[in-house]
N, C-alpha and C positions, 0 to 999 in steps of 0.2 A: 365160930369168932367173935360174932358184933360184941360180947361183952367185955372184949379185951380191948375197945376203941375207945373208951373215957380213961383206961389206962394209960396207953401209948400218947394221946394228948393232953394229959396231965402231966405225964413226966417231961413232954418237950416243953411246955410253957413252963415249969419248974425250974428246967435248965436253961432257959429264955430268960429267965426273971434272976437266977443267980451269975448267969454270964455276961448280965449287961450291966459292969461293973461302967465306973466311969473311967470315959479311956481320952489321950490325949488325943483332940481330935486332928490335929493339923499336921497335915504331911509337910514332909522334907520337900522346900519348892527350890533348893537349889541343885541341880545336878551333878556339881562337880565333886560331889564326894561320893558317888555312886553312878553305876552303869547298869545295862544289860547286856555286857557282853561277856559271853559265857567262858571260863578260864580265867578271863582277866581279873587282877587283884581287887577292884571294885564291882564285879560281876556279883549277881543273885544270890550264888553261893558263900558270900563274902560277905555278906551286910551285915550281919551280927557279929563280925569281927572289927566292923569298921569304928563302931564307937559304943561305950559301953552302954548309953542310951536306946541303943540298935539292938540289944541282945534278943529280944522276940523273934527276930529276923530268922535267928538259928535255932534256938531255943523255944522257941513257941508251939505250944500243943493244938492251938485251934487257928491255924495262917492260911490266909486266902492268896492266889484264890484256889480253888479245888475243881477236881472233876465232879459235876453232880449226875453221876451214876444211878442208872436205875434201882439197882440192887438195894442200893442206901433210903432209897424215897420209901416216904413215908405219908399217905396220902391223908389232908388234914383238912377237909373242909369247914371245921371250928375256926381253922386262923381268919377266916373271913375276905371280904374282899379288900382289896388298898383302899385306904382311907387316906384320901388326899384333898388339896384344896390350894392350886396355882394360882396365882394372878401376874400380870406383867408388871415388870418393875425394869430399873436402868441397870446396865452390866457392860463389864470391861472384858475384852479377849488379852491375854497375857500368855505371852510364850515363856513357859517355863523351863524351858530347854529340854524338858525330857518328853512335853508333850505341851498341848496346847489346852488350855482351861479359860472357859466361860464363869466369870464369877459375878455374882450380882451384889450391887454395891448396896443397895438399902434393903431393909429387915422386913420387904412386903412382897415378895415374890411368893410368900404361901408356905405350904409343908405339908406333912404327911402325919399321919396318928397311927402309930403300933401298938399294940399293950398297951391302951391309955397314956402313953406318951409322945407329945409334940415335937415331932422335928422338922425344922426350918431348913427350907434348901439354902445352901451356900453356894456351890459352884457345882460345874460340872467338866469332865474332862474325858480324853479318849486312849484307850490304848488298840495298839495292833500289832498282831492279829489279838482277837479275844484272851480276854487272859481266865474266864473261864470255859473249862469245855464241857461236853455234853456225851455222856458216853463214849470218851475219848475225843469225840469231836473237835475243834477247836475252827472257830470262824474268822471271818476278816475282821471285823472293828468289835468295839465293847465299849459303851457310853456308862460313866459313872455319874450318875448324880449325888449329889453328895449332901447328907442331912447333919444338922447339927441340935441337940437338944440344950434347953437352958442349964443343963447340969453336966453339959458336956459330952453326952453320949451321943454316938454315932451311929446313923443308917445311912447304905447306900444302895441305891436302886439301879440294877446292872442291864441294860438290855444288848442285846447281844445282835450282830449283823452277818449278813452275808453276803456276796457280788451279785447285784440285779440292777434294778431300777434306781434312780438318784435319792437319797433322802431328803425331803424337801425344808426340814429344819436345821441342817448342816449348808443345804444350799444357799439360805439367807444370811449365812455367815462366810461365805467361801472368800467375798474379796475382802472384808476385814482381814482375814487369816494371811492371806495375801500380802498386805499390807506390814503386819508383823513377822513376813516370813524370815528366818537366821537370823534374827535379832533376839537372841538372850536377855528376859526382863522386858522386854517389849510388851509394851500395853496399847490399846484401841478401844477407844468408848466406840458401842454398839447401838445405847440406846436403849430402847425400850423393847424388853425382850422376853414374849409371852411361854414359858413354861409347859401350859396346855398343847403349844403345837409340836409338841414332842409325842408324836406316835407308840404308842406300844401296842396296841392290835389285840390284846388279851387281859382274863382276867384273872386266868391263871399263871400263877408264881411259883418259884422255890423259895424257900424260907432256911438258914441255917446262920450258925453264929459264928464269927469269924475274925478278922483282922483288916489293918489296913494293908494295902496290897505294894508299897512304896515303905520306906524307913520312915519312921522307926517302928514299923509292922506291928502298931499296937493293936491290941486283942479285945474281945468287949464289942466288934461292930455287929451289925443286924444286916445280915444281907439279905437282900429280896432281888431275884432272878426274874425278871420276865419270860416265861418259858415261849413267847412266839418270838419268832427269829425275824427281825426286818431286812431291809435290803437297802443296801448302799452302793454308787458305783466304785470300779478301781479307781478313777480320778480322784475321787473323793478321799477316799483311803491316802491315795498318793499324797494329797496335797497336807493332809495333817501330818503325815509322816517328815515329807520333805520339808517343812515349814520349821521343824526343831533343828539345832543346828548340831547336834550329836553322833552326826555320821553312822547311827546305827539304823538296823535294818526292821528290827521291833523296838516296840516300849512294853513288851508284856513281860510279868515275873511268872515262871516256871509254876502248874501247879504243886499246891504242897498235900501232903498227909492228911488225909479227912482224919485219921485215928477211929475215936468213937465216938464222933460226932452226928446226927442226926440229918438227914436232909427232908423239909417238909414239903410238901406241895399242896398248895390251896388249889383245888378245882371246884367250880361251883358246881353244886348240884345240877340234874336236869331244868326244874322247876324255878333255877335261880338262874338261869341263860338269857 
């Protein structure tokens, strides 16, 4: 079977290059026009009908999130380690009404490199419960680190959390989150924030092509989901959920059809551990 591996890797990279089209990387920040309430007129099943520019939410074929089902996974060691270089930079916390976002104010927070393209870290936010699932299992929380290239391509790194010990990075932000709790569009300067303090704990990651998980659901987004599941306390999840004023128990989009997409998994060879 070894002679098939180059074909698999080439096919994955070819799809990756072809599908890394220019994307409108900005998520809609005003949640008044959409919600996460299943069955409501503004719920996820109707996002694609609310605005013409949001049509991909309903008609797209590479939508996110998805279930990272192992039967679709191809182990691709040639994807290589995730190349990243982050630096401390000034940041603000913003209550977007549907989530809490940490946004770096300067272009100095660093970024990562994927397939020769540099993506600068712009912001991160949280969804609870997790949007991506692993073999059908949904976790308590998911962090999205959103990166953009100079030609408006988007790459998102997702980290999953289960209930357990507190997350130290989130713990440092708790008092600021409390200040903007229940205040739509409220912002709070938090000073210098170092992205390197976000614990990943694993070199293994999933890779697939998808979309933004909020309107306009633009496709062509490069997704990297860290395989190791981190921990967070129930109180930390509750703080993030209660801080927004949408009265919803969740802000996670349902999983979407995988269609014909491949899910790559980078797993270092033994000598690379």
